Structures are given as C-alpha cells and as structure tokens.
C-alpha positions as CSV (number, residue, x, y, z in Angstrom):
1,M,-10.8,6.3,29.3
2,T,-7.9,4.0,28.5
3,A,-5.1,4.1,31.1
4,A,-2.1,6.1,30.2
5,K,1.4,4.6,29.8
6,D,4.4,6.2,31.4
7,G,2.7,9.3,32.8
8,F,0.3,10.6,35.4
9,R,-3.3,9.8,36.2
10,V,-5.1,12.9,37.7
11,V,-8.4,12.9,39.6
12,P,-9.7,16.4,40.7
13,G,-10.5,16.4,44.3
14,G,-10.5,18.5,47.5
15,A,-8.5,21.5,48.5
16,L,-4.7,21.6,48.5
17,T,-3.2,22.4,51.9
18,G,0.0,22.2,53.9
19,I,3.6,23.3,54.1
20,T,6.0,22.0,51.5
21,T,9.0,22.9,49.4
22,V,10.4,21.9,46.0
23,P,13.8,20.6,44.8
24,G,16.8,22.8,44.3
25,D,17.1,25.5,41.7
26,K,18.0,24.0,38.3
27,S,19.8,27.0,37.0
28,L,22.0,27.3,40.1
29,S,22.6,23.5,40.2
30,H,24.0,23.6,36.6
31,R,26.2,26.6,37.5
32,A,27.4,25.2,40.8
33,V,28.8,22.1,39.2
34,M,30.5,23.9,36.3
35,F,32.0,26.7,38.3
36,T,33.3,24.6,41.2
37,A,34.8,22.3,38.6
38,L,36.8,25.2,37.3
39,A,38.0,26.2,40.8
40,H,41.3,24.6,41.9
41,G,40.4,22.9,45.2
42,T,37.5,21.3,47.0
43,S,34.0,22.7,47.1
44,R,30.8,21.4,48.8
45,I,27.4,21.8,47.3
46,K,24.2,21.1,49.3
47,G,20.6,21.2,48.1
48,W,21.8,20.2,44.6
49,L,19.1,19.2,42.1
50,P,19.6,15.6,41.0
51,A,17.4,15.9,37.9
52,G,17.9,14.7,34.3
53,D,19.3,17.9,33.0
54,T,21.7,18.6,35.9
55,E,22.9,15.0,36.0
56,A,23.9,15.4,32.3
57,T,26.0,18.5,33.3
58,L,27.6,16.6,36.2
59,D,28.4,13.6,34.0
60,S,30.1,16.0,31.5
61,V,32.4,17.6,34.1
62,Q,33.3,14.1,35.3
63,R,34.2,13.2,31.7
64,L,36.5,16.2,31.8
65,G,38.5,14.6,34.7
66,V,36.8,16.3,37.6
67,R,36.4,14.1,40.7
68,V,33.0,14.2,42.3
69,E,32.0,12.6,45.6
70,R,28.2,12.0,46.1
71,H,27.3,12.0,49.8
72,S,23.6,11.9,49.0
73,P,21.4,12.7,46.0
74,H,21.5,16.4,47.0
75,E,25.0,16.8,48.4
76,L,28.2,16.8,46.4
77,T,31.9,17.4,46.9
78,I,33.6,18.7,43.8
79,H,37.4,18.5,43.5
80,G,38.0,21.1,40.8
81,G,41.0,22.0,38.7
82,A,42.4,21.7,35.2
83,F,40.2,19.7,32.8
84,V,41.5,16.8,30.7
85,K,40.5,15.9,27.1
86,P,37.4,13.7,27.3
87,E,37.6,10.3,25.7
88,R,34.3,10.8,23.9
89,E,31.7,13.5,23.3
90,L,30.1,15.4,26.2
91,N,26.4,14.3,26.2
92,L,24.2,17.0,27.6
93,V,21.1,14.9,26.9
94,N,18.2,17.5,26.9
95,A,20.0,20.3,28.9
96,G,19.9,23.5,26.9
97,T,21.5,25.4,29.8
98,G,24.1,22.7,30.1
99,I,25.3,22.7,26.5
100,R,25.3,26.5,26.1
101,L,27.2,27.3,29.3
102,L,29.6,24.5,28.9
103,T,30.4,25.6,25.4
104,G,31.5,28.9,26.8
105,I,33.9,27.0,29.1
106,M,35.2,24.6,26.4
107,V,36.2,27.3,23.9
108,G,38.9,28.3,26.4
109,Q,40.4,24.7,26.8
110,P,43.6,23.5,25.2
111,F,42.0,20.4,23.6
112,E,39.2,19.5,21.2
113,S,35.8,18.5,22.5
114,V,32.4,17.7,21.1
115,L,29.2,18.7,22.8
116,D,26.0,16.9,21.8
117,G,22.6,15.6,23.1
118,T,19.3,14.1,22.2
119,E,17.4,14.8,19.0
120,Q,15.4,17.2,21.1
121,L,18.5,19.1,22.1
122,R,19.7,19.0,18.5
123,R,16.7,21.0,17.5
124,R,17.5,23.9,19.8
125,P,19.3,26.9,18.1
126,M,23.0,27.3,19.0
127,N,24.0,30.2,16.6
128,R,23.0,32.6,19.4
129,I,26.1,31.5,21.3
130,I,28.3,30.5,18.4
131,Q,28.3,33.9,16.8
132,P,29.5,35.9,19.8
133,L,32.0,33.2,20.8
134,R,33.4,33.3,17.3
135,L,33.8,37.1,17.7
136,M,36.0,36.3,20.6
137,G,38.1,34.0,18.4
138,A,36.5,30.7,19.4
139,N,36.9,27.8,16.9
140,I,33.4,26.2,16.8
141,D,31.9,23.9,14.2
142,S,28.2,23.0,14.2
143,M,25.5,21.3,12.2
144,N,24.1,24.5,10.5
145,G,23.8,26.2,13.8
146,Y,22.7,23.2,15.8
147,A,24.4,20.5,17.9
148,P,26.6,18.6,17.8
149,L,29.2,21.3,18.4
150,T,32.9,20.7,17.8
151,V,35.1,23.0,19.8
152,K,38.9,23.3,19.0
153,P,41.6,25.2,20.9
154,A,41.8,28.9,20.1
155,A,43.3,32.1,21.5
156,L,40.4,34.2,22.8
157,K,40.2,37.9,23.1
158,G,37.9,40.2,25.0
159,V,35.1,41.9,23.1
160,Q,32.4,44.4,23.6
161,Y,29.2,42.6,22.7
162,A,25.6,44.0,22.5
163,M,23.2,41.1,22.8
164,P,20.3,41.3,20.3
165,M,18.0,39.7,22.9
166,A,18.0,39.2,26.6
167,S,19.2,35.7,27.3
168,A,20.9,34.4,30.5
169,Q,22.3,31.4,28.6
170,V,23.9,33.6,25.9
171,K,25.2,36.1,28.4
172,S,26.6,33.3,30.6
173,A,28.4,31.6,27.7
174,I,30.2,34.8,26.8
175,L,31.1,35.6,30.5
176,L,32.5,32.2,30.9
177,A,34.6,32.4,27.8
178,A,35.8,35.8,29.0
179,L,37.5,34.1,31.9
180,F,40.0,32.6,29.4
181,A,40.3,35.6,27.1
182,E,43.0,38.2,26.7
183,G,41.6,41.6,27.7
184,E,38.3,42.9,29.1
185,T,35.0,41.6,27.9
186,A,31.8,43.8,28.1
187,V,28.4,42.3,27.5
188,T,25.4,44.7,27.2
189,Q,21.9,43.2,27.5
190,P,18.8,45.0,26.1
191,G,16.7,44.1,29.2
192,P,16.7,42.0,32.4
193,A,17.9,38.4,32.3
194,R,18.8,36.0,35.0
195,D,21.9,37.0,36.8
196,H,22.9,33.8,38.5
197,T,26.1,33.6,36.6
198,E,27.3,37.0,37.7
199,R,26.3,36.4,41.3
200,M,28.1,33.1,41.6
201,L,31.2,34.1,39.6
202,A,31.7,37.2,41.7
203,A,31.3,35.2,44.9
204,M,34.0,32.8,43.7
205,G,36.5,35.5,43.0
206,A,36.0,36.5,39.4
207,S,36.8,40.1,38.5
208,L,33.3,41.1,37.4
209,H,31.2,44.2,37.8
210,E,28.1,45.7,36.4
211,E,27.3,49.2,35.2
212,G,23.7,49.6,34.1
213,N,22.9,46.9,31.6
214,T,26.5,46.1,30.9
215,V,28.6,43.3,32.6
216,Y,32.4,43.7,32.6
217,V,34.8,40.8,33.1
218,Q,38.6,41.0,33.5
219,P,40.4,37.7,33.0
220,G,43.3,36.4,35.1
221,H,41.4,35.9,38.4
222,A,41.2,32.2,39.2
223,L,37.9,31.0,40.7
224,T,38.2,30.0,44.4
225,P,36.5,26.9,45.8
226,T,33.3,27.5,47.8
227,N,30.7,25.8,49.9
228,L,27.1,26.7,48.9
229,T,23.5,25.6,49.5
230,V,21.2,25.7,46.5
231,P,17.8,27.2,47.3
232,A,14.5,25.7,46.0
233,D,13.6,26.5,42.4
234,I,10.9,29.1,41.9
235,S,10.2,27.6,38.4
236,S,9.3,24.3,40.1
237,A,7.3,26.1,42.8
238,A,5.2,27.6,40.0
239,F,3.2,24.3,39.7
240,P,2.0,23.9,43.3
241,I,1.4,27.7,43.4
242,A,-0.8,27.5,40.3
243,A,-2.6,24.5,41.6
244,A,-3.4,26.2,44.9
245,L,-4.7,29.3,43.1
246,I,-7.2,27.4,40.9
247,V,-8.4,24.6,43.2
248,P,-11.1,26.0,45.6
249,G,-10.3,26.0,49.3
250,S,-6.6,25.6,48.9
251,D,-4.0,27.2,51.2
252,I,-0.3,26.2,50.9
253,T,3.0,27.6,52.0
254,L,6.3,26.9,50.2
255,T,9.6,27.3,52.0
256,N,13.2,28.2,51.1
257,I,12.2,29.4,47.6
258,N,14.7,31.3,45.4
259,L,13.4,34.9,45.1
260,N,16.0,36.3,42.8
261,P,14.2,39.3,41.2
262,T,15.2,38.2,37.7
263,R,13.1,35.0,38.3
264,T,10.0,36.4,39.9
265,G,8.1,37.7,36.9
266,L,5.3,35.2,37.4
267,I,4.8,36.4,41.0
268,D,4.5,40.0,39.8
269,V,2.0,39.0,37.1
270,L,0.0,36.9,39.6
271,L,-0.3,39.8,42.0
272,E,-1.6,42.0,39.1
273,M,-4.2,39.2,38.5
274,G,-5.4,39.5,42.1
275,A,-3.8,36.4,43.5
276,N,-4.0,35.9,47.2
277,L,-0.2,35.4,47.5
278,T,2.2,36.6,50.2
279,V,6.0,36.5,49.7
280,T,8.3,36.8,52.7
281,E,12.1,37.0,52.4
282,T,14.0,35.1,55.0
283,G,17.7,35.4,54.1
284,L,20.3,34.6,51.5
285,E,21.6,31.3,50.1
286,A,24.4,31.1,47.5
287,G,24.1,34.8,47.1
288,E,20.4,34.6,46.2
289,P,17.5,35.9,48.2
290,V,15.2,33.2,49.6
291,G,11.9,33.1,51.4
292,T,8.5,31.7,51.9
293,I,5.4,32.0,49.6
294,R,1.9,31.5,50.9
295,V,-0.8,30.9,48.3
296,R,-4.5,30.6,48.7
297,H,-7.3,30.0,46.2
298,S,-8.1,33.2,44.4
299,V,-10.5,34.7,41.9
300,L,-8.1,35.8,39.2
301,K,-8.6,38.3,36.5
302,G,-7.1,38.4,33.0
303,V,-4.1,40.6,32.2
304,R,-1.8,41.7,29.3
305,V,1.7,40.4,29.5
306,G,4.7,41.6,27.3
307,G,8.0,43.5,27.4
308,D,10.7,42.9,30.1
309,V,8.6,40.7,32.3
310,V,8.5,38.0,29.7
311,V,12.2,37.2,30.2
312,R,11.6,37.1,34.0
313,M,9.0,34.4,33.6
314,I,10.0,32.6,30.3
315,D,9.9,29.1,31.9
316,E,6.6,29.7,33.5
317,F,4.5,30.4,30.4
318,P,3.1,26.9,30.0
319,I,1.7,27.0,33.6
320,F,0.7,30.6,33.2
321,M,-1.5,29.6,30.2
322,V,-3.3,27.2,32.6
323,L,-3.8,30.1,35.1
324,A,-5.1,32.4,32.4
325,L,-7.8,29.8,31.5
326,N,-9.0,30.1,35.1
327,A,-9.0,33.9,35.2
328,E,-12.0,36.1,34.5
329,G,-11.8,38.2,31.3
330,E,-9.2,38.4,28.6
331,T,-5.5,37.5,28.8
332,R,-3.1,38.5,26.1
333,V,0.6,37.6,25.9
334,Q,3.1,39.0,23.4
335,D,6.9,39.2,23.0
336,A,7.2,35.5,23.9
337,S,8.4,34.0,20.6
338,E,11.3,32.5,22.6
339,L,8.8,29.8,23.7
340,R,8.9,28.3,20.2
341,V,12.6,27.2,20.6
342,K,12.5,25.6,24.0
343,E,12.4,21.8,24.5
344,T,9.3,22.0,22.3
345,D,7.4,24.8,20.6
346,R,5.7,25.5,23.9
347,L,3.1,27.9,22.4
348,A,1.8,25.5,19.8
349,V,2.0,22.4,22.1
350,M,0.2,23.9,25.0
351,V,-2.5,25.4,22.8
352,G,-3.0,21.9,21.2
353,E,-2.9,19.9,24.4
354,L,-5.2,22.2,26.4
355,A,-7.7,22.0,23.5
356,K,-8.1,18.3,24.4
357,L,-9.3,19.4,27.8
358,G,-11.8,21.8,26.1
359,A,-9.8,25.0,26.2
360,V,-10.2,27.7,23.5
361,I,-7.0,29.6,23.0
362,T,-5.9,31.8,20.0
363,E,-2.2,31.2,19.2
364,T,-0.2,34.2,17.8
365,Q,3.3,34.4,16.4
366,D,4.7,35.6,19.7
367,G,2.1,34.6,22.3
368,F,-1.6,33.9,22.7
369,S,-4.9,35.3,23.7
370,L,-7.9,33.8,25.5
371,K,-11.1,34.7,27.3
372,G,-11.8,33.1,30.7
373,A,-12.7,31.6,32.9
374,Q,-13.1,28.4,31.0
375,S,-14.4,25.1,32.2
376,L,-12.2,22.2,31.4
377,K,-13.1,18.5,31.1
378,G,-10.9,15.5,31.8
379,A,-9.1,14.0,28.8
380,E,-6.0,12.2,27.7
381,T,-3.2,14.5,26.9
382,Y,0.5,14.1,25.8
383,G,3.5,15.7,27.5
384,H,5.8,15.7,24.4
385,D,8.8,14.8,26.5
386,D,8.8,18.3,27.8
387,H,8.9,18.6,31.6
388,R,7.2,21.9,31.9
389,I,4.4,21.0,29.4
390,S,3.8,17.7,31.3
391,M,3.5,19.3,34.8
392,S,1.3,22.1,33.4
393,L,-1.1,19.6,32.0
394,V,-1.2,17.8,35.3
395,V,-2.1,21.1,37.1
396,A,-4.7,21.9,34.4
397,S,-6.3,18.5,35.0
398,L,-6.7,19.2,38.7
399,A,-9.2,21.9,37.8
400,A,-11.0,19.9,35.2
401,K,-14.2,17.9,35.5
402,G,-13.4,14.2,35.5
403,E,-10.2,12.3,35.6
404,S,-7.3,12.8,33.1
405,F,-4.2,11.1,31.9
406,V,-1.1,12.9,31.0
407,N,1.0,10.6,28.8
408,D,4.8,10.8,28.2
409,A,5.1,12.9,31.4
410,R,7.7,11.2,33.4
411,C,10.1,13.7,32.0
412,A,8.9,15.9,34.8
413,S,12.1,14.6,36.5
414,D,14.2,16.6,34.1
415,S,13.6,19.5,36.5
416,F,11.3,18.4,39.3
417,P,12.1,14.9,40.6
418,G,9.4,13.8,43.0
419,F,6.8,16.1,41.4
420,A,3.9,13.7,42.0
421,E,5.0,13.0,45.6
422,V,5.2,16.8,46.4
423,M,1.7,17.3,44.9
424,R,0.2,14.4,46.7
425,G,1.7,15.7,49.9
426,I,-0.5,18.8,49.7
427,G,-3.6,16.7,48.8
428,A,-3.6,16.3,45.0
429,E,-4.8,12.9,43.7
430,I,-2.0,12.1,41.2
431,S,-0.7,8.6,40.6
432,V,2.3,7.6,38.5
433,V,1.5,5.1,35.7
434,D,4.5,3.1,34.5
435,V,5.2,1.8,31.0
436,Q,3.3,-1.4,31.8
437,G,0.2,0.6,32.8
438,A,0.6,-0.1,36.6
439,E,-0.2,2.7,39.0
440,Q,2.3,3.6,41.7
C-alpha cells in the first residue's frame, strides 16, 4: 500500500487501556469567547479548545476590537466590551457554529460587517438563521442563502418564533439577537437541542427563562464578566469510546467529560446496544454536569435510531456508523437528513469511504441501514477535509485486518487537536504522515 500524504497510518494491534481525557468542549469554547467578548470587563477562560474552528471565532472577536491575552493554548483572558467596525471580513474558516452564532450578534451592532469562510463553509445553508433574524428586523444579504453574509445596522424587535426543526445553532442565533432587540423574544423548539447558550447566558446575567420547549429572553440586561473552565468535549470522547468498545480486551476511563443531557444521545444508544459503559457524574463546570466514563470492549447488538435522540447525537453519527458495523444484527437510522449539510454530506461520504474497507451499508434519504457484525480490511481512505469523518475512519481502521491510511485527515485538529497523541496514549498504533510522506 502506498503511504498516505497528510493523514494517519493505522495498524490494528492490542487492547486499548488507561486513563485519559480529551480537549475542551468545542461548542462551549465558541460560546465562551463570544459571550465574554460581549461582557463589559475582564473574563478568564480555562480549558479552552485551541482548535481550527474555535481559533477562527477567537480571531473574529479580536478583529472586532476585543483584547485577548493568551496565557497558554488553553487559557485566555478576554477584555470584553463594545465592538468596533472590523477593517475586513470576519473569516470563520470552516466553523459553522462560529458563523451562525456570530451573525446573531452582528445583526445588533451599529456598523456593517461581512462574515465569510472557506468554500466548505460557503456550502452550508444559512437561510435557517437568515429567515428568523429578518423577522426580527435584521438587515442581512447573502449569496442565495449561503455565505458570505453582509450584515448592516438595523433596529431589532422581539418576536415569537417556532423553529421548524430542532437546532442549537439556529436557536442560539435568535437568542443572541434578542439581547439587542426591543421587547421580549420567545423561541419554541420542536424537540431537544443543545442548551449551552441558555446555560451560559443565564450564568452571565441575561434575563432568560424556559417554559416547556420555549425559551424567553428580555433585552436590556448586560452580560457580566465571568471566570469559567470548559469541560472536555463528549463529541471528541466518542472516538476513544468507540475504539475501546470494538477493540478486544480494551478498558479505558475518560475524565472530566461534559455530560450535558442534550449531548449524551450516543451514550443512551450505546447502553441500548449492550455497551459495557459506566458514567459517573463528579460535579459542575461552566454550569455543565461533568464526570467520568469507563468503557470496556463489548459485544454490541444492532438498534433502530430515530426521533429526538438524533439531535442529541447529531455529531456522533459518523462514528456511530463504525460502531454499527461492529454490532450483531440490523441497525437502522432515520430522521438524520441534517447530516447531509454538515462539513460534508456525512451520510454519503461515510458510506463511500467505509466501502473501501469492505463495509456494506445501504444509504437512505435520511439515514442508513446495515447488517453486522462485518469484517473490515485495511485500505486507503480519504477524510474529505472533515474532522469527524477523518477520526471515524481511523477508529474503523483499528478494527480492520491489516494496516490502513486515512488521507486528508489532519483536519482532525478542527475539533480534536492531539487526536493521534491521545489515541496512542491508550495503546493505538497511529502515526501522523506529513505532506512529504514522513511519519511522525
């Protein structure tokens, strides 16, 4: 097999064991930077995730005149306050969360701004935030519903908005715009979605409360500076969890993991599949429950996944597809069409790339079905510049026969810097191959 360029070489080996953790929560890291930038005064953030997506958000708030001190890669001091007009566009690179939430903030500013990113980001739909923000009076121009987004000053008014789909990014954009609007805003969601924005805004002094599935925001309450520690990201933890479940003899423990119930859909599904997995809450960080997760190799069984749990594990479906291949019996997923408008069409890409390893998966319009357990063979695959695709293919390769190469996979650092090092720390044989073909 020809050596991969700019990716990972994976050799299946022995059991994965030990105690480890993963980097800070990406969703919280985005929000921590944006919200403390809005607060007048000095805030301290520890455990921050210095990844590609979050660095783009940090760069954007700095372009808005916010002074940032970096004490280490994971520790920041944010001197928040009034924004100033940026000298050029705000480049969110590949960060979908970054551009959607920051747009909700920028519609309330007294100057024009342009939010843009890579060609990959320009393929992600923005009408889902543009339409409700325009109902509030926002002045937003787009490229037929896609970035770049041009935002001009406008007087915002509170609205009552029923979301057509559960989406934390859409909900958050509206709630942030509501901070600058005249009158109350009420956002009703059809089902569960991540509530990080509500938790953090409330902790920083916003007038916000929930009744059932509706979140109410009253403007006029300035955000107060805060000191917070970002817990470890359960979406990143999903990769060592999956690897331990499918590699025989494995037994690992992950510490300080964010256990927010809007994020633990994968854990619930894994328990239904018969996973030998124990979750222990240990406290709170940044208003979020945290704890340890112990995982041991398990004989999994196929399940049906659909409905509300889909939103609670939407980022974990690429790695869940790998787990399903290692489960006995049939697995069916539906109601997951949102996967088609992520960094890539994750349904189509995962089905195609896993086929190179010998997997047989039937793709449907809103999900997939397969029968397991299936035996995979080592192969050369392609990460499609999608961090979750790349890491999922690495984990799949750990359970294959023979070595594999995952090309174009260094984008893992978009959400999980140090991915290979963490996996090697628990016993995985993964080496990084640079653009010259040299192993590290």
